[in-house]
DSSP file (Angstrom, degrees, kcal/mol; ACC not computed):
  #  RESIDUE AA STRUCTURE BP1 BP2  ACC     N-H-->O    O-->H-N    N-H-->O    O-->H-N    TCO  KAPPA ALPHA  PHI   PSI    X-CA   Y-CA   Z-CA
    1    1 A L              0   0    0      0, 0.0     2,-0.5     0, 0.0    65,-0.1   0.000 360.0 360.0 360.0 143.9   19.8   19.6   24.0
    2    2 A F        -     0   0    0     63,-0.3     2,-0.1    66,-0.2    66,-0.1  -0.725 360.0-148.1 -84.9 131.7   23.2   18.2   25.1
    3    3 A D     >  -     0   0    0     -2,-0.5     4,-2.1     1,-0.1     5,-0.2  -0.358  32.6 -92.9 -84.7 176.5   24.8   20.1   28.0
    4    4 A A  H  > S+     0   0    0      1,-0.2     4,-2.3     2,-0.2     5,-0.2   0.916 125.1  49.9 -53.4 -46.7   28.5   20.5   28.5
    5    5 A D  H  > S+     0   0    0      1,-0.2     4,-2.5     2,-0.2    -1,-0.2   0.920 108.4  51.3 -73.0 -39.5   28.8   17.4   30.7
    6    6 A E  H  > S+     0   0    0      2,-0.2     4,-2.7     1,-0.2    -1,-0.2   0.903 111.4  48.5 -59.0 -36.5   26.9   15.1   28.2
    7    7 A I  H  X S+     0   0    0     -4,-2.1     4,-2.6     1,-0.2    -2,-0.2   0.910 111.0  50.9 -72.1 -39.2   29.2   16.3   25.4
    8    8 A K  H  X S+     0   0    0     -4,-2.3     4,-2.3    -5,-0.2    -1,-0.2   0.942 111.6  47.8 -60.0 -47.2   32.2   15.6   27.7
    9    9 A R  H  X S+     0   0    0     -4,-2.5     4,-2.7     1,-0.2     5,-0.2   0.916 111.2  49.8 -65.4 -39.5   30.9   12.1   28.4
   10   10 A L  H  X S+     0   0    0     -4,-2.7     4,-2.4    -5,-0.2    -1,-0.2   0.944 109.7  51.8 -59.6 -43.9   30.3   11.3   24.8
   11   11 A G  H  X S+     0   0    0     -4,-2.6     4,-2.2     1,-0.2    -2,-0.2   0.853 110.0  48.9 -59.5 -37.1   33.7   12.5   23.9
   12   12 A K  H  X S+     0   0    0     -4,-2.3     4,-1.9     2,-0.2    -1,-0.2   0.892 111.6  49.5 -72.9 -37.2   35.3   10.2   26.6
   13   13 A R  H  X S+     0   0    0     -4,-2.7     4,-2.1     2,-0.2    -2,-0.2   0.932 112.4  47.1 -61.6 -46.3   33.3    7.2   25.4
   14   14 A F  H  X S+     0   0    0     -4,-2.4     4,-2.0    -5,-0.2    -2,-0.2   0.921 111.4  50.8 -60.4 -45.7   34.2    7.7   21.9
   15   15 A K  H  < S+     0   0    0     -4,-2.2    -1,-0.2     1,-0.2    -2,-0.2   0.802 107.3  54.1 -65.6 -32.8   37.8    8.2   22.8
   16   16 A K  H  < S+     0   0    0     -4,-1.9    -1,-0.2     1,-0.2    -2,-0.2   0.909 114.0  41.8 -59.9 -45.9   37.8    5.0   24.8
   17   17 A L  H  < S+     0   0    0     -4,-2.1     2,-2.7     1,-0.2    -2,-0.2   0.783  93.7  83.3 -74.2 -26.6   36.4    3.0   21.7
   18   18 A D    ><  +     0   0    0     -4,-2.0     3,-2.6     1,-0.2    -1,-0.2  -0.357  60.0 170.9 -76.9  64.0   38.7    4.8   19.3
   19   19 A L  T 3  S+     0   0    0     -2,-2.7    -1,-0.2     1,-0.3     6,-0.1   0.741  73.5  44.7 -49.1 -35.6   41.5    2.3   20.2
   20   20 A D  T 3  S-     0   0    0      4,-0.2    -1,-0.3    -3,-0.2    -2,-0.1   0.230 107.0-123.4 -99.6  13.0   43.9    3.5   17.3
   21   21 A N    <   +     0   0    0     -3,-2.6    -2,-0.1    -6,-0.2     4,-0.1   0.853  67.0 139.5  49.7  40.0   43.2    7.3   18.1
   22   22 A S        -     0   0    0      2,-0.4    -1,-0.1    -4,-0.0     3,-0.1   0.578  68.0-119.5 -86.7  -9.7   42.2    7.8   14.5
   23   23 A G  S    S+     0   0    0      1,-0.3    36,-0.4    -5,-0.2     2,-0.3   0.503  92.0  64.1  78.8   4.9   39.2   10.1   15.2
   24   24 A S  S    S-     0   0    0     34,-0.1     2,-0.5    35,-0.1    -2,-0.4  -0.960  84.2-114.9-146.7 169.7   36.9    7.7   13.7
   25   25 A L  E     -A   57   0A   0     32,-3.4    32,-4.7    -2,-0.3    -7,-0.1  -0.880  17.0-136.1-114.3 132.5   35.9    4.0   14.7
   26   26 A S  E  >  -A   56   0A   0     -2,-0.5     4,-2.8    30,-0.2    30,-0.2  -0.311  36.6-104.8 -68.8 168.0   36.5    0.9   12.7
   27   27 A V  H  > S+     0   0    0     28,-1.0     4,-2.0     1,-0.2    -1,-0.1   0.801 123.9  53.7 -66.1 -23.2   33.5   -1.4   12.5
   28   28 A E  H  > S+     0   0    0      2,-0.2     4,-0.5     1,-0.2    -1,-0.2   0.925 108.8  48.5 -75.2 -36.9   35.2   -3.7   15.0
   29   29 A E  H >4 S+     0   0    0      1,-0.2     3,-1.2     2,-0.2     4,-0.3   0.937 114.4  47.0 -63.7 -45.3   35.7   -0.8   17.4
   30   30 A F  H >< S+     0   0    0     -4,-2.8     3,-1.2     1,-0.3    -1,-0.2   0.889 107.7  54.6 -63.5 -39.2   32.1    0.2   17.0
   31   31 A M  H 3< S+     0   0    0     -4,-2.0    -1,-0.3     1,-0.2    -2,-0.2   0.505  87.6  82.3 -76.0  -4.8   30.8   -3.3   17.4
   32   32 A S  T <<  +     0   0    0     -3,-1.2    -1,-0.2    -4,-0.5    -2,-0.2   0.656  65.4 102.1 -72.9 -11.2   32.7   -3.6   20.8
   33   33 A L  S X> S-     0   0    0     -3,-1.2     3,-1.9    -4,-0.3     4,-0.7  -0.682  73.3-145.9 -72.0 117.2   29.8   -1.8   22.3
   34   34 A P  G >4 S+     0   0    0      0, 0.0     3,-0.5     0, 0.0     4,-0.5   0.782  94.6  60.5 -56.9 -36.7   27.9   -4.6   23.9
   35   35 A E  G 34 S+     0   0    0      1,-0.2     3,-0.2     2,-0.1    -4,-0.1   0.730 105.8  47.5 -62.4 -26.4   24.5   -3.0   23.2
   36   36 A L  G X4 S+     0   0    0     -3,-1.9     3,-0.6    -6,-0.2    -1,-0.2   0.556  89.4  82.3 -95.4  -8.8   25.1   -3.1   19.4
   37   37 A Q  T << S+     0   0    0     -4,-0.7    -1,-0.2    -3,-0.5    -2,-0.1   0.822 103.8  30.5 -67.8 -26.5   26.3   -6.7   19.1
   38   38 A Q  T 3  S+     0   0    0     -4,-0.5    -1,-0.3    -3,-0.2    -2,-0.1   0.357  91.0 117.3-108.0  -0.1   22.9   -8.1   19.0
   39   39 A N    X   -     0   0    0     -3,-0.6     3,-1.9     1,-0.1     4,-0.3  -0.605  55.5-151.4 -79.8 115.1   21.2   -5.2   17.4
   40   40 A P  T 3  S+     0   0    0      0, 0.0     3,-0.3     0, 0.0     4,-0.2   0.665  92.9  52.8 -66.3 -11.7   19.7   -6.1   13.9
   41   41 A L  T 3> S+     0   0    0      1,-0.2     4,-1.8     2,-0.1     3,-0.3   0.237  71.6 107.7-103.9  19.3   20.1   -2.6   12.6
   42   42 A V  H <> S+     0   0    0     -3,-1.9     4,-2.6     1,-0.2     5,-0.2   0.889  77.4  54.4 -56.5 -41.3   23.7   -2.1   13.4
   43   43 A Q  H  > S+     0   0    0     -3,-0.3     4,-2.5    -4,-0.3    -1,-0.2   0.866 104.8  53.7 -65.4 -35.1   24.6   -2.3    9.7
   44   44 A R  H  > S+     0   0    0     -3,-0.3     4,-2.1     2,-0.2    -1,-0.2   0.897 109.8  48.0 -63.7 -41.3   22.2    0.3    8.8
   45   45 A V  H  X S+     0   0    0     -4,-1.8     4,-2.1     2,-0.2    -2,-0.2   0.911 110.5  51.7 -62.3 -41.5   23.8    2.6   11.5
   46   46 A I  H  X S+     0   0    0     -4,-2.6     4,-1.8     1,-0.2    -2,-0.2   0.939 109.2  50.6 -55.9 -51.7   27.3    1.8   10.2
   47   47 A D  H  < S+     0   0    0     -4,-2.5    -2,-0.2     1,-0.2    -1,-0.2   0.860 109.6  51.8 -54.8 -37.3   26.1    2.6    6.7
   48   48 A I  H  < S+     0   0    0     -4,-2.1    -1,-0.2     1,-0.2    -2,-0.2   0.896 117.3  34.9 -66.9 -44.4   24.8    5.9    7.8
   49   49 A F  H  < S+     0   0    0     -4,-2.1     9,-2.1     1,-0.2     2,-1.5   0.519  95.4  82.4 -94.1  -3.1   27.8    7.1    9.6
   50   50 A D    ><  +     0   0    0     -4,-1.8     3,-0.8     7,-0.2    -1,-0.2  -0.654  60.8 169.2 -98.0  76.5   30.5    5.6    7.3
   51   51 A T  T 3   +     0   0    0     -2,-1.5    -1,-0.2     1,-0.2     6,-0.1   0.699  68.2  41.3 -69.2 -22.1   30.0    8.7    5.0
   52   52 A D  T 3  S-     0   0    0      4,-0.3    -1,-0.2    -3,-0.2    -2,-0.1   0.416 107.3-118.0-110.5   0.3   33.0    8.1    2.7
   53   53 A G  S <  S+     0   0    0     -3,-0.8    -2,-0.1     3,-0.2    -3,-0.1   0.699  74.5 128.3  77.2  19.5   32.7    4.4    2.4
   54   54 A N  S    S-     0   0    0      2,-0.2     3,-0.1     1,-0.0    -1,-0.1   0.414  82.8-103.4 -93.1   6.0   36.0    3.5    4.0
   55   55 A G  S    S+     0   0    0      1,-0.3   -28,-1.0    -5,-0.1     2,-0.4   0.532  86.4 114.1  86.9   7.5   34.5    1.0    6.6
   56   56 A E  E     -A   26   0A   0    -30,-0.2     2,-0.7   -29,-0.1    -1,-0.3  -0.873  67.1-129.3-113.4 146.0   34.8    3.4    9.4
   57   57 A V  E     -A   25   0A   0    -32,-4.7   -32,-3.4    -2,-0.4     2,-0.6  -0.831  31.9-165.4 -97.1 122.2   32.1    5.1   11.5
   58   58 A D        +     0   0    0     -9,-2.1    -7,-0.2    -2,-0.7   -34,-0.1  -0.932  24.7 176.2-119.0 115.2   33.0    8.8   11.5
   59   59 A F    >   +     0   0    0     -2,-0.6     3,-2.1   -36,-0.4    -1,-0.1   0.321  41.3 126.3 -91.9   2.9   31.5   11.2   13.9
   60   60 A K  T 3  S+     0   0    0      1,-0.3    -2,-0.1   -37,-0.3   -36,-0.0  -0.394  79.5  17.5 -65.3 140.2   33.5   14.2   12.7
   61   61 A G  T 3  S+     0   0    0      1,-0.1    -1,-0.3    -2,-0.1    -2,-0.1   0.433 100.2  99.9  81.7   0.1   31.2   17.0   11.8
   62   62 A K    <   +     0   0    0     -3,-2.1     2,-0.2     2,-0.1    -2,-0.1  -0.138  52.9 135.7-112.5  41.4   28.4   15.5   13.7
   63   63 A K        -     0   0    0      1,-0.0     2,-0.4     0, 0.0    -3,-0.0  -0.529  48.3-132.6 -87.5 157.8   28.8   17.7   16.8
   64   64 A F        -     0   0    0     -2,-0.2     2,-0.2     4,-0.1    -2,-0.1  -0.875  15.6-164.5-104.3 136.1   26.0   19.4   18.7
   65   65 A S    >   -     0   0    0     -2,-0.4     3,-0.7     1,-0.0   -63,-0.3  -0.524  43.2 -95.7 -97.7-179.1   26.2   22.9   19.7
   66   66 A S  T 3  S+     0   0    0      1,-0.2    -2,-0.0    -2,-0.2   -62,-0.0   0.624 125.6  55.3 -74.4  -6.8   23.9   24.4   22.3
   67   67 A K  T 3  S+     0   0    0      2,-0.1    -1,-0.2   -66,-0.0    -3,-0.0   0.666  83.6 106.8 -92.9 -18.0   21.6   25.6   19.5
   68   68 A D  S <  S-     0   0    0     -3,-0.7     2,-0.7   -66,-0.1   -66,-0.2  -0.307  71.1-131.4 -67.1 146.3   21.2   22.1   18.0
   69   69 A N     >  -     0   0    0      1,-0.2     4,-1.7   -68,-0.1     3,-0.3  -0.915  15.1-161.0-102.7 110.3   17.9   20.4   18.5
   70   70 A K  H  > S+     0   0    0     -2,-0.7     4,-2.5     1,-0.2     5,-0.2   0.760  88.9  55.3 -59.5 -33.4   18.8   16.9   19.7
   71   71 A H  H  > S+     0   0    0      2,-0.2     4,-2.6     1,-0.2    -1,-0.2   0.875 106.7  49.6 -80.6 -38.6   15.4   15.5   18.9
   72   72 A V  H  > S+     0   0    0     -3,-0.3     4,-2.3     2,-0.2    -2,-0.2   0.926 112.0  47.9 -59.2 -49.0   15.6   16.7   15.2
   73   73 A Y  H  X S+     0   0    0     -4,-1.7     4,-2.0     2,-0.2    -2,-0.2   0.917 113.7  47.1 -66.9 -46.2   19.0   15.1   14.8
   74   74 A V  H  X S+     0   0    0     -4,-2.5     4,-2.5     1,-0.2     5,-0.2   0.938 112.6  51.5 -63.1 -44.9   17.8   11.8   16.4
   75   75 A G  H  X S+     0   0    0     -4,-2.6     4,-1.9     1,-0.2    -2,-0.2   0.856 108.4  49.2 -60.5 -34.8   14.8   11.9   14.2
   76   76 A R  H  X S+     0   0    0     -4,-2.3     4,-1.9     2,-0.2    -1,-0.2   0.851 111.4  49.7 -71.4 -34.6   16.8   12.4   11.1
   77   77 A V  H  X S+     0   0    0     -4,-2.0     4,-1.2     2,-0.2    -2,-0.2   0.890 111.4  48.8 -69.5 -41.4   19.2    9.5   12.0
   78   78 A A  H  X S+     0   0    0     -4,-2.5     4,-1.0     1,-0.2    -2,-0.2   0.881 110.8  50.5 -69.6 -34.6   16.3    7.3   12.6
   79   79 A F  H  X S+     0   0    0     -4,-1.9     4,-2.0    -5,-0.2     3,-0.4   0.888 106.1  57.0 -67.6 -36.3   14.7    8.3    9.3
   80   80 A R  H  < S+     0   0    0     -4,-1.9    -1,-0.2     1,-0.2    -2,-0.2   0.788  97.1  61.9 -58.1 -33.4   17.9    7.6    7.5
   81   81 A I  H  < S+     0   0    0     -4,-1.2    -1,-0.2     1,-0.2    -2,-0.2   0.928 113.4  35.2 -62.6 -41.4   17.8    4.1    8.8
   82   82 A Y  H  < S+     0   0    0     -4,-1.0     2,-2.1    -3,-0.4    -2,-0.2   0.845 101.9  77.5 -72.8 -37.3   14.6    3.5    6.9
   83   83 A D    ><  +     0   0    0     -4,-2.0     3,-1.3     1,-0.2    -1,-0.2  -0.469  58.4 165.1 -80.5  71.6   15.5    5.7    3.9
   84   84 A M  T 3  S+     0   0    0     -2,-2.1    -1,-0.2     1,-0.3     6,-0.1   0.887  73.1  45.1 -67.9 -36.5   17.9    3.0    2.4
   85   85 A D  T 3  S-     0   0    0      4,-0.2    -1,-0.3    -3,-0.2    -2,-0.1   0.369 103.1-130.7 -90.4   8.0   18.1    4.7   -1.1
   86   86 A K    <   +     0   0    0     -3,-1.3    -2,-0.1    -6,-0.2     4,-0.1   0.766  65.6 131.5  56.4  32.3   18.7    8.1    0.4
   87   87 A D  S    S-     0   0    0      2,-0.4    -1,-0.1     0, 0.0     3,-0.1   0.303  82.2-102.7 -98.5  11.9   15.9    9.8   -1.8
   88   88 A G  S    S+     0   0    0      1,-0.3    45,-0.6    -5,-0.1     2,-0.3   0.559  92.3  84.9  91.3   2.0   14.4   11.5    1.1
   89   89 A Y  E    S-B  132   0B   0     43,-0.2     2,-0.6    44,-0.1    -2,-0.4  -0.933  71.2-128.7-136.2 155.1   11.3    9.1    1.5
   90   90 A I  E     -B  131   0B   0     41,-2.0    41,-2.0    -2,-0.3    -7,-0.1  -0.940  32.4-162.0-102.3 107.0   10.5    5.8    3.1
   91   91 A S     >  -     0   0    0     -2,-0.6     4,-2.6    -9,-0.2     5,-0.2  -0.395  32.0-105.1 -91.2 166.1    9.0    3.6    0.4
   92   92 A N  H  > S+     0   0    0     37,-0.4     4,-2.6     1,-0.2     5,-0.2   0.933 122.4  49.3 -56.4 -47.2    6.9    0.4    1.1
   93   93 A G  H  > S+     0   0    0      2,-0.2     4,-2.8     1,-0.2    -1,-0.2   0.876 108.1  52.9 -64.9 -36.4    9.7   -1.7    0.1
   94   94 A E  H  > S+     0   0    0      2,-0.2     4,-2.5     1,-0.2     5,-0.2   0.940 110.9  46.0 -62.8 -51.7   12.2    0.1    2.3
   95   95 A L  H  X S+     0   0    0     -4,-2.6     4,-2.3     2,-0.2    -2,-0.2   0.863 110.5  55.4 -60.4 -35.9   10.1   -0.2    5.4
   96   96 A F  H  X S+     0   0    0     -4,-2.6     4,-2.4    -5,-0.2    -2,-0.2   0.968 108.7  48.0 -51.9 -57.6    9.5   -3.9    4.6
   97   97 A Q  H  X S+     0   0    0     -4,-2.8     4,-1.4     1,-0.2    -2,-0.2   0.889 113.8  44.3 -52.1 -45.6   13.3   -4.4    4.5
   98   98 A V  H  X S+     0   0    0     -4,-2.5     4,-1.2     1,-0.2    -1,-0.2   0.897 114.9  48.1 -72.1 -38.0   14.1   -2.7    7.7
   99   99 A L  H  X S+     0   0    0     -4,-2.3     4,-2.3    -5,-0.2     5,-0.2   0.817 107.8  56.2 -65.2 -28.5   11.2   -4.3    9.6
  100  100 A K  H  X S+     0   0    0     -4,-2.4     4,-2.0     2,-0.2    -1,-0.2   0.835 104.3  53.5 -66.9 -36.3   12.2   -7.6    8.3
  101  101 A M  H  < S+     0   0    0     -4,-1.4    -1,-0.2    -5,-0.2    -2,-0.2   0.838 113.1  45.1 -62.3 -32.7   15.7   -7.0    9.8
  102  102 A M  H  < S+     0   0    0     -4,-1.2    -2,-0.2     1,-0.1    -1,-0.2   0.907 122.4  31.6 -81.2 -39.2   14.1   -6.3   13.1
  103  103 A V  H >< S-     0   0    0     -4,-2.3     3,-2.2     1,-0.2    -3,-0.2   0.637  83.1-174.7 -93.5 -17.5   11.6   -9.2   13.2
  104  104 A G  T 3< S-     0   0    0     -4,-2.0     3,-0.4     1,-0.3    -1,-0.2  -0.342  70.6 -21.5  56.2-121.9   13.6  -11.8   11.3
  105  105 A N  T 3  S+     0   0    0      1,-0.2    -1,-0.3    -2,-0.2    -5,-0.0   0.085 110.5 103.6-105.3  20.1   11.5  -15.0   10.8
  106  106 A N  S <  S+     0   0    0     -3,-2.2     2,-0.3     1,-0.1    -1,-0.2   0.745  85.8  37.2 -81.9 -23.7    9.1  -14.2   13.7
  107  107 A L  S    S-     0   0    0     -3,-0.4    -1,-0.1    -4,-0.1     2,-0.1  -0.951  90.2-110.7-124.2 153.5    6.5  -13.1   11.3
  108  108 A K     >  -     0   0    0     -2,-0.3     4,-2.5     1,-0.1     5,-0.2  -0.402  32.4-117.4 -70.5 158.2    5.4  -14.4    7.9
  109  109 A D  H  > S+     0   0    0      1,-0.2     4,-3.3     2,-0.2     5,-0.2   0.926 116.8  56.0 -63.7 -42.3    6.2  -12.0    5.1
  110  110 A T  H  > S+     0   0    0      2,-0.2     4,-1.5     1,-0.2    -1,-0.2   0.898 109.4  47.5 -57.0 -41.2    2.5  -11.7    4.3
  111  111 A Q  H  > S+     0   0    0      2,-0.2     4,-1.8     1,-0.2    -1,-0.2   0.914 113.3  45.9 -56.7 -49.3    1.9  -10.6    8.0
  112  112 A L  H  X S+     0   0    0     -4,-2.5     4,-2.7     1,-0.2    -2,-0.2   0.878 109.8  54.4 -70.7 -35.0    4.7   -8.2    7.9
  113  113 A Q  H  X S+     0   0    0     -4,-3.3     4,-2.6     1,-0.2    -1,-0.2   0.856 106.6  53.1 -62.2 -33.3    3.5   -6.8    4.4
  114  114 A Q  H  X S+     0   0    0     -4,-1.5     4,-2.8    -5,-0.2    -1,-0.2   0.907 109.7  47.6 -68.2 -41.5    0.1   -6.2    6.0
  115  115 A I  H  X S+     0   0    0     -4,-1.8     4,-2.7     2,-0.2    -2,-0.2   0.948 113.8  48.6 -64.5 -45.1    1.9   -4.1    8.9
  116  116 A V  H  X S+     0   0    0     -4,-2.7     4,-2.9     1,-0.2     5,-0.2   0.968 111.9  49.1 -54.2 -54.5    4.0   -2.1    6.3
  117  117 A D  H  X S+     0   0    0     -4,-2.6     4,-2.7     1,-0.3    -1,-0.2   0.899 113.4  44.6 -53.0 -50.1    0.9   -1.4    4.3
  118  118 A K  H  X S+     0   0    0     -4,-2.8     4,-2.6     1,-0.2    -1,-0.3   0.854 112.4  52.3 -69.0 -34.0   -1.1   -0.2    7.2
  119  119 A T  H  X S+     0   0    0     -4,-2.7     4,-2.0    -5,-0.2     5,-0.3   0.964 112.2  46.7 -65.8 -49.9    1.9    2.0    8.6
  120  120 A I  H  X S+     0   0    0     -4,-2.9     4,-2.9     1,-0.2    -2,-0.2   0.934 112.2  49.6 -51.7 -50.4    2.2    3.7    5.1
  121  121 A I  H  < S+     0   0    0     -4,-2.7    -1,-0.2     1,-0.2    -2,-0.2   0.948 115.9  42.4 -61.6 -48.3   -1.5    4.3    4.9
  122  122 A N  H  < S+     0   0    0     -4,-2.6    -1,-0.2     1,-0.2    -2,-0.2   0.806 122.2  39.3 -64.3 -28.7   -1.6    5.8    8.5
  123  123 A A  H  < S+     0   0    0     -4,-2.0     2,-1.5    -5,-0.2    -1,-0.2   0.751  92.5  90.3 -98.1 -30.8    1.6    7.9    8.1
  124  124 A D    ><  +     0   0    0     -4,-2.9     3,-0.7    -5,-0.3    -1,-0.1  -0.515  44.1 166.0 -75.4  81.3    1.2    9.1    4.5
  125  125 A K  T 3  S+     0   0    0     -2,-1.5    -1,-0.2     1,-0.2     6,-0.1   0.764  73.6  49.0 -74.4 -24.4   -0.7   12.3    4.8
  126  126 A D  T 3  S-     0   0    0      4,-0.2    -1,-0.2     0, 0.0    -2,-0.1   0.394 104.6-124.6 -98.0  -0.8   -0.1   13.6    1.2
  127  127 A G  S <  S+     0   0    0     -3,-0.7    -2,-0.1    -6,-0.1    -6,-0.0   0.724  71.0 127.7  71.4  26.4   -1.3   10.3   -0.4
  128  128 A D  S    S-     0   0    0      2,-0.3     3,-0.1     0, 0.0    -1,-0.1   0.484  77.8-113.3 -91.6   0.3    1.9    9.8   -2.5
  129  129 A G  S    S+     0   0    0      1,-0.3   -37,-0.4    -9,-0.1     2,-0.3   0.661  86.7  72.4  85.3  11.3    2.4    6.3   -1.2
  130  130 A R  S    S-     0   0    0    -39,-0.1     2,-0.6   -10,-0.1    -2,-0.3  -0.932  81.6-103.0-152.1 174.2    5.6    6.8    0.8
  131  131 A I  E     -B   90   0B   0    -41,-2.0   -41,-2.0    -2,-0.3     2,-0.1  -0.885  28.3-156.5-110.2 120.1    6.6    8.5    4.0
  132  132 A S  E  >  -B   89   0B   0     -2,-0.6     4,-2.6   -43,-0.2     5,-0.2  -0.356  34.5-102.9 -82.9 169.3    8.4   11.9    3.9
  133  133 A F  H  > S+     0   0    0    -45,-0.6     4,-2.4     1,-0.2     5,-0.1   0.884 122.8  50.9 -62.7 -38.6   10.6   13.1    6.8
  134  134 A E  H  > S+     0   0    0      2,-0.2     4,-1.8     1,-0.2    -1,-0.2   0.874 110.2  46.5 -60.1 -44.0    7.9   15.4    8.0
  135  135 A E  H  > S+     0   0    0      2,-0.2     4,-1.9     1,-0.2    -2,-0.2   0.858 111.0  54.6 -70.1 -31.5    5.3   12.7    8.0
  136  136 A F  H  X S+     0   0    0     -4,-2.6     4,-2.6     1,-0.2    -2,-0.2   0.953 108.4  50.3 -61.8 -44.5    7.9   10.4    9.8
  137  137 A C  H  X S+     0   0    0     -4,-2.4     4,-2.5     1,-0.2    -1,-0.2   0.838 105.9  53.3 -53.2 -42.2    8.3   13.0   12.4
  138  138 A A  H  X S+     0   0    0     -4,-1.8     4,-1.5     2,-0.2    -1,-0.2   0.882 110.8  47.2 -66.1 -38.7    4.7   13.4   13.0
  139  139 A V  H  X S+     0   0    0     -4,-1.9     4,-2.0     1,-0.2    -2,-0.2   0.909 113.4  48.7 -65.9 -43.3    4.4    9.6   13.6
  140  140 A I  H  X S+     0   0    0     -4,-2.6     4,-2.1     1,-0.2    -2,-0.2   0.901 108.8  53.9 -66.0 -40.8    7.5    9.7   16.0
  141  141 A S  H  X S+     0   0    0     -4,-2.5     4,-2.2     1,-0.2    -1,-0.2   0.901 107.1  50.3 -61.4 -41.0    6.1   12.7   18.0
  142  142 A V  H  X S+     0   0    0     -4,-1.5     4,-2.0     1,-0.2    -1,-0.2   0.903 112.3  47.9 -69.6 -36.1    2.8   10.9   18.6
  143  143 A H  H  X S+     0   0    0     -4,-2.0     4,-1.8     2,-0.2    -1,-0.2   0.900 110.3  51.6 -60.6 -40.1    4.8    7.9   19.9
  144  144 A L  H  X S+     0   0    0     -4,-2.1     4,-0.7     2,-0.2    -2,-0.2   0.852 110.3  49.7 -65.8 -39.1    7.0   10.0   22.1
  145  145 A K  H  < S+     0   0    0     -4,-2.2     3,-0.4     1,-0.2    -1,-0.2   0.872 110.0  50.0 -68.9 -40.1    3.9   11.6   23.6
  146  146 A L  H  < S+     0   0    0     -4,-2.0    -2,-0.2     1,-0.2    -1,-0.2   0.850 112.0  49.0 -65.7 -38.6    2.3    8.3   24.3
  147  147 A S  H  <        0   0    0     -4,-1.8    -1,-0.2     1,-0.2    -2,-0.2   0.603 360.0 360.0 -82.5 -11.7    5.4    7.0   26.0
  148  148 A S     <        0   0    0     -4,-0.7    -1,-0.2    -3,-0.4    -2,-0.2   0.460 360.0 360.0-104.4 360.0    6.0    9.9   28.3
């Protein structure tokens, strides 16, 4: 959960980046974050937060209250990076596309496809050939437990 100090810090950082005080960030303002400039998934993040297609990253309505579960929200954002067609599932093709953005030409497409196929098989508990949000969260929670 975000405490009051974290919310204030996030608000200050957003205001610093929001150079024209519009309440949203242009792609240029958003890309001024050094950690995003080399991130291969930055365009997916922009697509997710540019809800009206105006080319601006809009965080209005994305506030956390003390009741919000930060982990669920972060999980949903991460899921949406992979769910490119917004149908509520990560397909084999979507997983391939996003992983390709991440690895570039460091892996052959056949190697990457093997990783994608294995990931789908391991995560797909209901056998429908795709990953639901619940299945995605189950995989993520295992990785979070292993890394802590």
